[in-house]
C-alpha positions as CSV (number, residue, x, y, z in Angstrom):
1,M,102.1,102.9,90.1
2,A,105.2,101.1,89.1
3,C,104.9,97.7,87.6
4,P,107.2,94.7,87.9
5,F,106.2,93.6,84.4
6,A,107.4,95.2,81.2
7,K,105.0,97.9,80.1
8,H,102.9,97.5,77.0
9,A,100.0,99.5,75.5
10,S,96.6,98.2,76.4
11,S,94.5,96.8,73.6
12,E,91.2,98.4,72.6
13,Q,89.3,95.3,73.6
14,F,90.6,95.3,77.2
15,Q,90.8,98.6,79.0
16,R,92.8,99.2,82.1
17,Q,90.7,100.2,85.1
18,P,92.1,101.9,88.2
19,S,90.7,99.6,90.9
20,I,91.6,96.4,92.6
21,A,90.6,94.6,95.8
22,E,91.3,97.8,97.8
23,A,88.3,99.4,96.0
24,H,86.0,97.6,98.4
25,N,86.5,98.8,101.9
26,W,84.4,96.4,103.8
27,N,83.4,97.6,107.3
28,L,81.4,94.7,108.9
29,D,82.5,95.5,112.5
30,E,82.1,91.9,113.6
31,D,83.2,91.0,117.1
32,L,84.8,87.6,116.5
33,S,86.4,87.4,119.9
34,E,83.8,84.9,121.2
35,I,83.2,83.0,118.0
36,P,84.9,79.6,117.5
37,G,87.7,79.7,115.1
38,D,86.0,77.4,112.6
39,A,82.6,79.1,112.8
40,L,81.2,80.6,109.6
41,T,80.6,84.3,109.8
42,L,79.5,87.2,107.6
43,T,83.1,88.2,107.2
44,H,83.8,84.8,105.6
45,L,80.8,85.2,103.3
46,N,82.1,88.6,102.3
47,A,85.6,87.2,101.6
48,A,84.1,84.5,99.4
49,I,82.0,86.9,97.3
50,Q,84.9,89.4,97.1
51,L,86.9,86.6,95.5
52,L,84.6,87.0,92.5
53,T,84.3,90.8,92.4
54,A,87.7,92.0,93.6
55,P,90.3,89.3,94.1
56,S,93.4,90.2,96.1
57,I,96.9,90.4,94.7
58,E,97.8,87.3,96.8
59,N,95.0,85.2,95.3
60,V,95.6,86.4,91.7
61,H,99.3,85.7,92.0
62,E,98.7,82.1,93.3
63,A,96.2,81.4,90.6
64,L,98.6,82.8,87.9
65,M,101.4,80.5,89.1
66,S,99.1,77.5,88.9
67,L,97.9,78.6,85.4
68,I,101.5,78.9,84.2
69,A,102.3,75.4,85.5
70,K,99.3,73.8,83.7
71,Y,99.2,75.7,80.4
72,S,102.8,76.8,79.7
73,N,103.1,74.1,77.0
74,R,100.0,75.4,75.3
75,W,101.0,79.0,75.6
76,P,104.8,79.2,76.1
77,G,104.7,82.9,76.5
78,L,102.9,82.5,79.9
79,S,106.3,81.9,81.5
80,K,107.1,85.5,81.0
81,L,104.5,86.4,83.5
82,K,106.3,84.8,86.4
83,T,107.3,87.1,89.2
84,E,108.1,86.9,92.9
85,R,105.3,87.7,95.3
86,S,107.7,89.9,97.3
87,E,108.1,92.2,94.3
88,L,104.3,92.9,94.3
89,S,104.0,93.5,98.1
90,I,105.7,96.9,97.8
91,Y,102.9,98.2,95.7
92,P,99.7,98.1,97.9
93,H,97.5,99.7,95.2
94,Y,99.0,98.0,92.2
95,D,96.5,96.8,89.6
96,Y,97.9,93.3,89.1
97,L,95.1,92.1,86.9
98,A,95.4,95.0,84.5
99,D,99.1,94.2,84.0
100,I,98.4,90.6,83.4
101,Q,95.8,91.6,80.8
102,D,98.3,93.9,79.1
103,N,101.0,91.3,78.9
104,L,98.6,88.6,77.7
105,T,97.8,90.9,74.8
106,Q,101.4,90.8,73.8
107,I,101.7,87.1,74.2
108,D,98.6,86.0,72.2
109,E,96.0,88.7,71.7
110,S,93.5,86.2,70.2
111,A,93.6,84.0,73.3
112,V,93.4,86.7,76.0
113,S,89.8,86.0,76.9
114,E,90.3,82.2,77.0
115,I,93.4,82.5,79.2
116,L,91.5,84.9,81.6
117,V,88.7,82.3,81.8
118,H,91.2,79.6,82.8
119,L,92.8,82.1,85.3
120,G,89.3,82.4,86.9
121,E,89.1,78.6,87.2
122,E,92.5,78.4,88.8
123,L,91.5,81.2,91.2
124,I,88.7,79.1,92.5
125,Q,90.8,75.9,92.7
126,T,93.6,77.6,94.6
127,A,91.6,80.0,96.9
128,C,88.2,78.3,97.4
129,V,89.3,76.0,100.2
130,G,88.3,75.6,103.9
131,V,85.9,78.2,105.3
132,I,85.7,80.0,101.9
133,E,84.3,76.8,100.3
134,R,81.8,76.5,103.1
135,A,80.7,80.0,102.6
136,F,80.0,79.4,98.9
137,K,78.2,76.2,99.8
138,C,75.8,77.9,102.1
139,L,74.4,80.0,99.3
140,G,72.2,77.3,97.7
141,S,71.6,73.6,97.1
142,D,71.7,73.9,93.3
143,L,73.2,76.3,90.8
144,Q,70.0,78.3,90.3
145,E,69.6,78.9,94.1
146,F,73.3,79.8,94.2
147,L,72.9,82.5,91.6
148,G,69.8,83.9,93.3
149,S,71.5,84.0,96.7
150,L,74.5,85.6,95.1
151,D,72.3,88.4,94.0
152,G,70.6,89.0,97.4
153,V,73.6,88.4,99.6
154,Y,75.9,90.7,97.7
155,D,73.2,93.4,97.7
156,V,73.2,93.2,101.5
157,L,77.0,93.2,101.8
158,K,77.2,96.3,99.6
159,L,75.4,98.3,102.3
160,Q,78.5,97.7,104.5
161,E,80.7,99.7,102.1
162,E,81.7,103.2,103.0
163,E,81.4,104.1,99.3
164,I,78.7,102.5,97.3
165,S,80.1,101.0,94.0
166,D,78.3,100.1,90.8
167,T,79.6,96.5,91.0
168,G,76.8,94.0,91.5
169,F,74.9,90.8,90.5
170,V,71.3,90.4,89.2
171,C,69.8,87.0,88.9
172,A,67.4,87.9,86.1
173,G,65.8,84.5,85.5
174,E,66.4,80.8,85.2
175,G,70.1,80.4,84.4
176,E,70.6,84.1,83.8
177,L,73.1,86.2,85.8
178,I,73.9,89.9,85.0
179,F,77.2,91.2,86.4
180,T,77.9,94.9,86.6
181,S,81.5,96.1,86.7
182,E,83.7,98.9,85.4
183,R,86.5,96.3,84.8
184,P,86.0,94.1,81.7
185,V,88.8,91.8,82.9
186,L,86.7,90.7,85.8
187,A,83.9,89.7,83.5
188,W,86.1,87.0,81.9
189,L,87.5,86.0,85.2
190,L,84.0,85.6,86.6
191,L,83.1,83.2,83.8
192,G,85.9,80.9,84.8
193,C,85.0,81.2,88.4
194,L,81.4,80.2,87.7
195,R,82.6,77.1,85.8
196,A,84.9,76.0,88.6
197,L,82.3,76.7,91.3
198,S,79.7,74.6,89.3
199,R,82.0,71.7,89.2
200,L,83.2,72.1,92.8
201,L,79.8,72.7,94.5
202,F,77.2,71.1,92.3
203,N,79.2,68.5,90.2
204,C,77.8,69.9,86.9
205,E,79.4,71.3,83.8
206,P,77.1,74.1,82.5
207,E,77.5,75.8,79.2
208,I,78.1,79.5,79.9
209,E,77.7,82.2,77.3
210,L,79.0,85.7,78.0
211,E,77.6,88.7,76.2
212,P,78.0,92.5,77.0
213,L,74.8,94.5,77.4
214,A,74.3,98.0,76.0
215,G,74.1,100.9,78.4
216,D,76.0,103.6,80.2
217,T,77.2,101.2,82.9
218,P,79.2,98.1,81.7
219,R,77.1,95.1,82.2
220,Y,77.6,91.4,81.2
221,R,75.0,88.7,80.9
222,Y,75.9,85.1,81.7
223,L,73.5,82.4,80.3
224,L,74.0,79.1,82.1
225,R,72.5,75.9,80.6
226,V,72.8,72.6,82.4
227,D,71.8,69.4,80.6
228,E,69.2,67.7,82.8
229,P,70.0,63.9,83.2
230,T,67.5,61.6,81.4
231,P,65.3,60.1,84.1
232,I,65.3,56.4,84.5
233,P,61.8,54.8,84.6
234,G,60.9,53.8,88.1
235,D,63.6,55.9,89.8
236,A,61.5,59.0,90.4
237,V,57.9,60.0,90.4
238,S,56.9,63.3,88.9
239,V,54.3,65.1,91.0
240,D,52.2,67.8,89.2
241,A,50.8,70.8,90.9
242,V,47.3,70.5,92.3
243,S,46.2,73.4,90.2
244,G,47.6,76.1,88.0
245,D,44.6,78.3,88.3
246,A,44.8,81.2,90.8
247,R,41.1,80.9,91.5
248,D,41.7,77.5,93.0
249,L,43.5,79.1,96.0
250,K,42.1,77.3,99.1
251,V,42.0,80.5,101.3
252,S,39.9,83.6,100.8
253,N,41.3,87.0,100.0
254,R,40.4,88.4,103.4
255,F,42.1,85.5,105.2
256,F,45.2,86.0,103.1
257,C,45.2,89.7,103.8
258,D,44.9,89.1,107.5
259,A,47.6,86.3,107.5
260,F,50.0,88.5,105.6
261,P,49.2,92.1,106.7
262,W,52.2,93.6,105.0
263,H,51.8,92.5,101.4
264,F,50.4,93.9,98.2
265,I,49.8,92.6,94.7
266,M,50.5,94.5,91.5
267,D,49.3,93.7,88.0
268,E,51.4,94.3,84.8
269,Q,50.6,98.1,84.9
270,L,51.9,98.2,88.5
271,R,48.3,98.9,89.7
272,L,47.6,97.7,93.3
273,V,45.0,94.9,93.1
274,Q,45.3,93.7,96.7
275,L,46.6,95.1,100.0
276,G,47.3,93.4,103.3
277,S,45.2,94.4,106.3
278,A,48.0,96.5,107.8
279,F,48.5,98.6,104.6
280,S,44.7,98.9,104.3
281,R,44.4,100.3,107.8
282,L,47.2,102.8,107.3
283,F,45.7,104.0,104.0
284,K,42.1,103.9,105.2
285,G,39.9,106.1,103.0
286,H,42.2,105.8,100.0
287,V,41.8,102.1,99.2
288,G,38.9,99.9,99.2
289,S,37.8,97.7,102.1
290,G,37.0,94.1,102.4
291,T,39.6,92.4,100.3
292,G,42.1,95.3,100.6
293,T,42.0,96.2,96.9
294,G,43.8,99.3,95.9
295,V,41.0,100.4,93.5
296,G,43.4,101.3,90.6
297,L,46.1,103.2,92.5
298,T,49.6,102.5,91.2
299,A,52.3,101.3,93.6
300,S,54.4,104.4,93.1
301,T,51.5,106.5,94.5
302,L,51.7,104.9,97.9
303,F,55.2,103.5,98.0
304,R,58.7,104.7,97.2
305,F,61.1,102.0,96.1
306,K,64.4,102.6,98.0
307,R,66.2,99.4,97.1
308,P,67.4,98.0,94.8
309,R,68.9,101.4,93.9
310,G,68.1,102.8,90.5
311,L,65.5,100.2,89.7
312,P,63.3,101.2,86.8
313,L,59.6,100.9,87.8
314,H,58.6,98.5,85.0
315,F,57.0,95.2,85.5
316,R,59.6,93.1,83.7
317,E,62.5,94.9,85.4
318,I,61.0,94.1,88.8
319,V,60.5,90.5,87.7
320,R,64.2,90.3,86.9
321,R,65.1,91.4,90.5
322,T,62.9,88.9,92.4
323,N,66.1,87.5,94.0
324,T,67.1,90.9,95.4
325,P,65.8,92.2,98.8
326,F,63.4,95.1,98.4
327,M,63.1,98.1,100.7
328,I,60.1,100.4,100.3
329,S,58.9,103.4,102.3
330,L,55.4,104.7,102.6
331,R,54.4,107.9,100.8
332,A,51.7,110.3,102.1
333,P,48.4,109.6,100.2
334,P,47.1,112.3,98.0
335,G,45.5,115.1,100.1
336,R,47.1,113.8,103.3
337,P,50.3,115.8,103.9
338,D,50.1,115.1,107.6
339,F,50.1,111.3,107.1
340,F,51.6,110.0,110.4
341,A,53.2,106.9,108.9
342,K,55.1,108.7,106.1
343,G,58.5,107.3,105.6
344,L,57.8,104.0,107.4
345,E,60.1,101.4,105.8
346,I,59.0,97.9,104.8
347,K,61.6,95.3,103.9
348,G,60.7,92.2,102.0
349,Q,60.8,90.4,98.6
350,M,59.0,90.4,95.3
351,V,57.5,87.1,94.1
352,F,56.3,86.6,90.5
353,C,53.0,84.8,90.3
354,P,52.8,83.2,86.8
355,E,49.2,82.0,87.3
356,S,47.9,85.6,87.4
357,N,50.9,87.4,85.8
358,A,51.2,89.5,88.9
359,L,53.8,90.5,91.4
360,L,53.4,89.8,95.1
361,F,55.3,91.8,97.7
362,V,55.6,90.2,101.2
363,G,57.5,92.1,103.9
364,S,57.7,93.4,107.4
365,P,58.2,96.8,109.0
366,F,61.9,97.8,109.3
367,L,61.9,99.0,113.0
368,D,64.5,99.2,115.7
369,G,62.2,99.2,118.8
370,L,58.9,100.0,120.3
371,E,59.3,103.7,119.9
372,G,59.6,103.2,116.1
373,L,56.4,101.1,116.3
374,T,54.2,103.5,118.2
375,C,55.4,106.7,116.5
376,N,54.1,105.2,113.2
377,G,50.7,104.4,114.7
378,L,51.4,100.7,114.7
379,F,50.8,98.0,117.3
380,I,52.5,94.7,118.2
381,S,49.4,93.0,117.0
382,D,50.1,94.4,113.5
383,I,53.0,92.0,113.2
384,P,52.0,88.4,112.8
385,L,53.2,85.8,115.3
386,H,55.1,83.9,112.5
387,D,57.1,87.1,111.7
388,A,60.5,87.3,113.4
389,T,60.1,91.1,113.5
390,R,58.2,90.8,116.8
391,E,61.2,89.1,118.5
392,V,63.6,91.6,116.9
393,I,61.6,94.5,118.4
394,L,61.2,93.0,121.9
395,V,64.7,91.7,122.0
396,G,65.9,95.0,120.8
397,E,64.1,96.7,123.7
398,Q,65.7,94.3,126.1
399,A,69.1,94.9,124.6
400,R,68.6,98.6,124.8
401,A,67.8,98.3,128.5
402,Q,70.9,96.2,129.0
403,D,72.9,98.8,126.9
404,G,71.6,101.5,129.2
405,L,72.7,99.6,132.3
406,R,76.0,98.9,130.7
407,R,76.5,102.5,129.8
408,R,75.7,103.5,133.4
409,M,78.1,100.9,134.7
410,D,80.7,102.0,132.2
411,K,80.2,105.6,133.4
412,L,80.5,104.5,137.0
413,K,83.6,102.5,136.2
414,S,85.1,105.4,134.3
415,S,84.4,107.8,137.3
416,I,86.0,105.2,139.7
417,E,89.0,104.9,137.4
418,E,89.4,108.6,137.2
419,A,89.2,108.9,141.0
420,N,91.7,106.1,141.4
421,S,93.9,107.7,138.8
422,A,93.7,111.0,140.8
423,V,94.6,109.1,144.0
424,I,97.6,107.5,142.4
425,K,98.6,110.8,141.0
426,E,98.4,112.5,144.4
427,R,100.2,109.5,145.9
428,K,103.0,109.9,143.4
429,K,103.2,113.6,144.4
430,N,103.5,112.7,148.0
431,V,106.1,110.0,147.4
432,S,108.0,112.4,145.2
433,L,107.9,115.1,147.9
434,L,109.2,112.5,150.5
435,Q,112.0,111.5,148.1
436,L,113.1,115.1,147.9
437,I,113.4,115.2,151.7
438,F,114.6,111.7,152.5
439,P,116.6,109.0,150.7
440,A,114.4,106.8,148.4
441,E,114.5,103.8,150.7
442,I,113.7,105.9,153.8
443,A,110.9,107.7,151.9
444,E,109.2,104.4,150.9
445,R,109.3,103.1,154.4
446,L,107.9,106.3,155.8
447,W,105.0,106.1,153.2
448,L,104.3,102.6,154.2
449,G,104.2,103.6,157.9
450,A,107.1,101.3,158.8
451,Q,109.4,102.1,161.8
452,I,112.6,103.8,160.9
453,D,115.5,102.7,163.0
454,A,118.8,104.6,163.1
455,K,121.6,102.9,161.2
456,T,125.4,103.1,161.1
457,Y,127.1,103.7,157.8
458,P,130.8,102.9,157.8
459,A,132.2,105.0,154.9
460,V,130.2,108.1,154.2
461,T,131.8,111.1,152.4
462,M,130.4,114.4,153.7
463,L,130.6,117.8,152.0
464,F,130.2,121.0,154.1
465,S,130.3,124.4,152.4
466,D,129.6,128.1,153.1
467,I,129.9,131.4,151.4
468,V,132.9,133.6,152.4
469,G,131.7,136.9,153.8
470,F,128.1,135.9,153.9
471,T,127.4,138.0,157.0
472,S,128.9,141.1,155.3
473,I,126.8,140.4,152.1
474,C,123.6,140.2,154.2
475,S,124.4,143.5,155.9
476,R,124.7,145.3,152.6
477,A,121.7,143.6,150.7
478,T,118.0,143.4,151.3
479,P,116.6,140.0,152.4
480,F,115.0,139.6,148.9
481,M,118.4,140.0,147.2
482,V,120.0,137.4,149.5
483,I,117.2,134.9,149.0
484,N,117.3,135.4,145.2
485,M,121.1,134.9,145.2
486,L,120.8,131.7,147.2
487,E,117.9,130.4,145.1
488,N,119.8,130.7,141.9
489,L,122.9,129.2,143.3
490,Y,121.3,126.3,145.2
491,K,119.0,125.4,142.3
492,H,122.2,124.7,140.2
493,F,123.7,122.7,143.1
494,D,120.5,120.6,143.4
495,E,120.9,119.7,139.7
496,L,124.4,118.6,140.4
497,C,123.1,116.4,143.3
498,G,120.9,114.6,140.8
499,F,123.7,114.2,138.2
500,F,126.2,112.8,140.7
501,D,123.6,110.8,142.7
502,V,124.5,112.2,146.1
503,Y,122.1,112.9,148.9
504,K,121.5,116.5,149.9
505,V,121.4,116.6,153.7
506,E,120.2,120.1,154.3
507,T,120.8,123.8,153.7
508,I,121.0,126.2,156.7
509,G,121.5,129.8,155.6
510,D,124.6,129.8,153.3
511,A,125.6,126.3,154.4
512,Y,125.0,123.6,151.8
513,C,125.6,120.0,153.0
514,V,125.6,116.7,151.0
515,A,126.7,113.2,151.6
516,S,127.4,110.0,149.6
517,G,127.3,106.5,150.8
518,L,123.9,106.6,152.6
519,H,121.2,105.6,150.1
520,R,123.4,103.7,147.6
521,A,126.9,102.8,148.8
522,S,129.7,102.3,146.3
523,I,133.5,102.4,146.0
524,Y,133.2,105.8,144.2
525,D,131.3,107.7,146.9
526,A,134.3,109.9,147.7
527,H,134.9,110.5,143.9
528,K,131.3,111.7,143.4
529,V,131.5,114.2,146.3
530,A,134.9,115.4,145.1
531,W,133.7,116.0,141.6
532,M,130.6,117.8,142.9
533,A,132.8,120.1,145.1
534,L,134.9,121.0,142.0
535,R,131.7,121.8,140.0
536,M,130.4,123.9,142.9
537,I,133.5,126.0,143.0
538,E,133.2,126.4,139.2
539,T,129.5,127.2,139.4
540,C,130.2,130.0,141.9
541,T,132.0,131.9,139.1
542,L,128.7,132.1,137.2
543,Y,126.8,134.0,139.9
544,N,127.4,137.4,141.5
545,T,126.4,139.1,144.7
546,H,124.2,142.1,144.7
547,D,127.3,144.4,144.3
548,G,128.6,142.5,141.2
549,Q,131.3,140.4,142.9
550,H,131.7,136.7,142.2
551,I,130.4,134.4,145.0
552,K,133.2,132.7,146.8
553,M,132.7,129.4,148.7
554,R,134.9,127.3,150.9
555,I,134.3,123.6,151.0
556,G,135.5,120.8,153.3
557,L,135.3,117.0,152.6
558,H,135.7,114.1,155.1
559,T,135.0,110.4,155.0
560,G,134.1,108.4,158.0
561,T,131.5,106.4,160.0
562,V,128.2,108.2,160.8
563,L,124.9,107.4,162.4
564,A,121.8,108.4,160.4
565,G,118.2,108.4,161.4
566,V,114.9,110.2,161.2
567,V,114.3,112.7,164.0
568,G,111.0,114.3,164.8
569,R,107.4,113.7,164.1
570,K,106.4,117.2,162.9
571,M,108.6,118.2,160.0
572,P,110.8,115.1,160.5
573,R,114.4,115.4,159.2
574,Y,117.0,112.8,158.2
575,C,120.0,113.7,160.3
576,L,123.6,112.6,160.5
577,F,125.3,112.1,163.9
578,G,128.7,111.3,165.1
579,H,132.2,112.6,165.6
580,N,133.0,112.5,161.9
581,V,130.2,114.9,161.2
582,T,131.8,117.4,163.5
583,I,135.2,116.7,161.8
584,A,133.7,117.3,158.3
585,N,132.4,120.7,159.5
586,K,135.9,121.5,160.9
587,F,137.6,120.8,157.5
588,E,135.1,123.2,155.9
589,S,135.9,126.0,158.5
590,G,139.6,125.3,158.0
591,S,139.3,125.8,154.2
592,E,139.9,129.0,152.2
593,A,137.9,131.0,149.7
594,C,137.4,129.1,146.4
595,K,139.3,126.1,147.9
596,I,138.3,122.5,148.7
597,N,139.9,121.1,151.9
598,I,139.9,117.3,152.1
599,S,140.7,115.0,154.9
600,P,143.4,112.3,154.8
601,T,140.6,109.6,154.8
602,T,138.9,111.2,151.8
603,R,142.3,111.5,150.0
604,D,142.9,107.7,150.6
605,W,139.6,106.9,148.9
606,L,140.4,109.1,145.9
607,V,143.7,107.5,145.2
608,K,142.6,103.9,146.1
609,H,141.4,103.1,142.6
610,P,143.8,103.8,139.6
611,G,142.6,105.6,136.5
612,Y,141.3,108.7,138.2
613,G,143.5,111.9,138.0
614,F,142.7,114.0,141.0
615,Q,145.1,117.0,141.5
616,M,145.8,117.5,145.2
617,D,148.2,119.7,147.1
618,A,149.3,118.8,150.6
619,R,148.9,121.5,153.3
620,D,150.9,122.1,156.4
621,A,150.2,119.6,159.2
622,S,149.1,122.5,161.4
623,C,146.0,122.9,159.2
624,M,144.7,119.7,160.5
625,P,141.7,120.1,162.9
626,K,142.6,119.4,166.5
627,E,139.6,117.2,166.9
628,F,141.0,114.8,164.2
629,T,142.2,111.8,166.3
630,D,145.4,110.0,165.5
631,S,146.5,112.8,163.2
632,K,150.2,112.3,163.9
633,G,152.1,112.3,160.6
634,L,148.9,113.1,158.6
635,T,147.9,116.3,156.8
636,C,145.0,117.6,154.8
637,Y,144.9,118.6,151.1
638,F,143.5,121.1,148.8
639,L,141.7,119.5,145.9
640,E,142.9,121.7,142.9
641,G,141.2,119.9,140.0
642,Y,140.6,116.8,138.0
643,K,142.0,115.5,134.7
644,H,140.8,112.3,133.1
645,P,143.5,110.2,131.5
646,T,141.6,109.7,128.3
647,L,141.0,113.5,127.6
648,G,143.4,116.3,126.8
649,N,144.3,118.9,129.4
650,E,142.8,121.6,127.2
651,R,139.3,120.2,127.6
652,P,137.1,121.9,130.2
653,L,136.6,120.5,133.7
654,Q,133.0,119.6,133.0
655,E,133.9,117.2,130.2
656,H,136.6,115.5,132.3
657,I,134.2,114.9,135.1
658,E,131.4,113.7,132.8
659,E,133.8,111.2,131.2
660,A,134.8,110.0,134.7
661,M,131.2,109.5,135.7
662,R,130.6,107.4,132.5
663,Q,133.6,105.3,133.5
664,T,132.3,104.7,137.0
665,L,128.9,103.7,135.8
666,Q,130.4,101.3,133.2
667,E,132.7,99.7,135.9
668,A,129.8,99.4,138.3
669,A,127.7,97.6,135.6
670,E,130.5,95.2,134.8
671,T,131.0,94.4,138.5
672,L,127.2,93.7,138.8
673,E,127.3,91.3,135.8
674,V,130.3,89.4,137.2
675,G,128.5,89.2,140.6
676,Q,125.4,87.7,138.9
């Protein structure tokens, strides 16, 4: 990974390691949606401990800037480490600490460890604020309790990792902490963190010694010594223990075994010298009765130590891990391969008893419900009333029942949603089908069951067309050939209707009728129908009849007032009525093959707005339909083509028309903005 700092060779004392905060992929899966914003959660505790084991680039950078500000006079070379945070953000897996370590070696190799310790102190001062400080405070009331909790809590948090790492803490005794990490730079950083945390949380200044431990895995021992304040006479009263002799215990062995059924005691050779009543019942016939003694059996005979991982089964090693949660599972006793409780897990802790130089394990079964209890031959009575495991099992059963109900409700909800989705899908199909038959506004009102009243539209441009010689074509071709020809041709016409946003009225045989000005009236309705007519004549040249001849159409256009309404209850149709509908049909019948005959009213609409170059040739006045009233002095026209002023004449007709459509849409949008 590229580095913003200048590159230097690492020293032998400090090795670069390939991991940074991203090495810990915490997966706590907490639902924080219903937790107050200032509430302390496991995520906060994890973030606090991660500050010690894998600080993020952001935290390290902030601590480094604070270090430079405080110690630049003592080590002038520290100013060379300044860099912008934005330069680091582009390297998500950049090992920032390793580069700091390398550059410190070049600045002052003899002071690298001291500077890193100060960097650890600055890390706590800059990052341990707010909820992170509260998370650290909850670990213990004094420094020794803090170290012990650091051991146990981090061991639990490590179980949330997807990949188990070797990093970890071990509180090995009074004022002794062992830190395991593949990165030596973190060992010096942790020393400074411990100093700063001692001052911040417990107002003490411990002397801390750091020494590496031999072994395959890099480990570091921290010895913390705090000078106890000299007691002032009369301020406190020292209370001695009642007795230091184990034989002075005020309860009998049997009572203790019944009160703590899931305990056992081991001597220095890890021989079982006492078992709780629950263990004694499970291993009946292999241990003594009465006091629950194990009659010389070693703990490894009956138990397998699952956690801490890799723990050597030696008395002193176990004593060093008394601040770590233990997980053991039951083994089958010798000669009992069918032992029904084999694999039963017990979670608890080890307690060192100095009076008898023995180890006491106190725990509870690690179960998730009543089924786990009964399949191991256990009873609810095997768990003492003081043990929260009872509530965990019973509440777990209640939660499982609620989960079952929730799953059934979710399944029912899912099926309802699927049915609703299917209904909506079918409704969309029906609406889409109606919109293919009727204008969108009429289709919506029909779907809602509203009454559809006939309506007069003042300026509707109608197109009527038919195929020249269609009767002759049908006489020479099979019905299938005719249908196939019309399907191919009209499918193309339907696409043109969608492009020009005109309404297809109907098709009857070879007659194809469209209109514009019904569903969305505009000043360009006549233009759209005229452009479509030109494209229809052009499209006919792409299709042939069954005998190889180009299809020839004749088209008539007319603009006028019409009455439109829905007719019929069974297979209803949206029909156009009025004298102008008849006139439009007459202009089509008066046209010629491959020609577009347009009425004077349509021609007036086409030339009303400048900037549109329709090419029209006037026809003889005798070509006007007799039914056209007030036709004196008027004539009809052949629409020959269209040339848009912004394009060259050599460009094809389709490009000219597409450019014109873009212009109309732009002008319509501008008109709408002005109106708003």
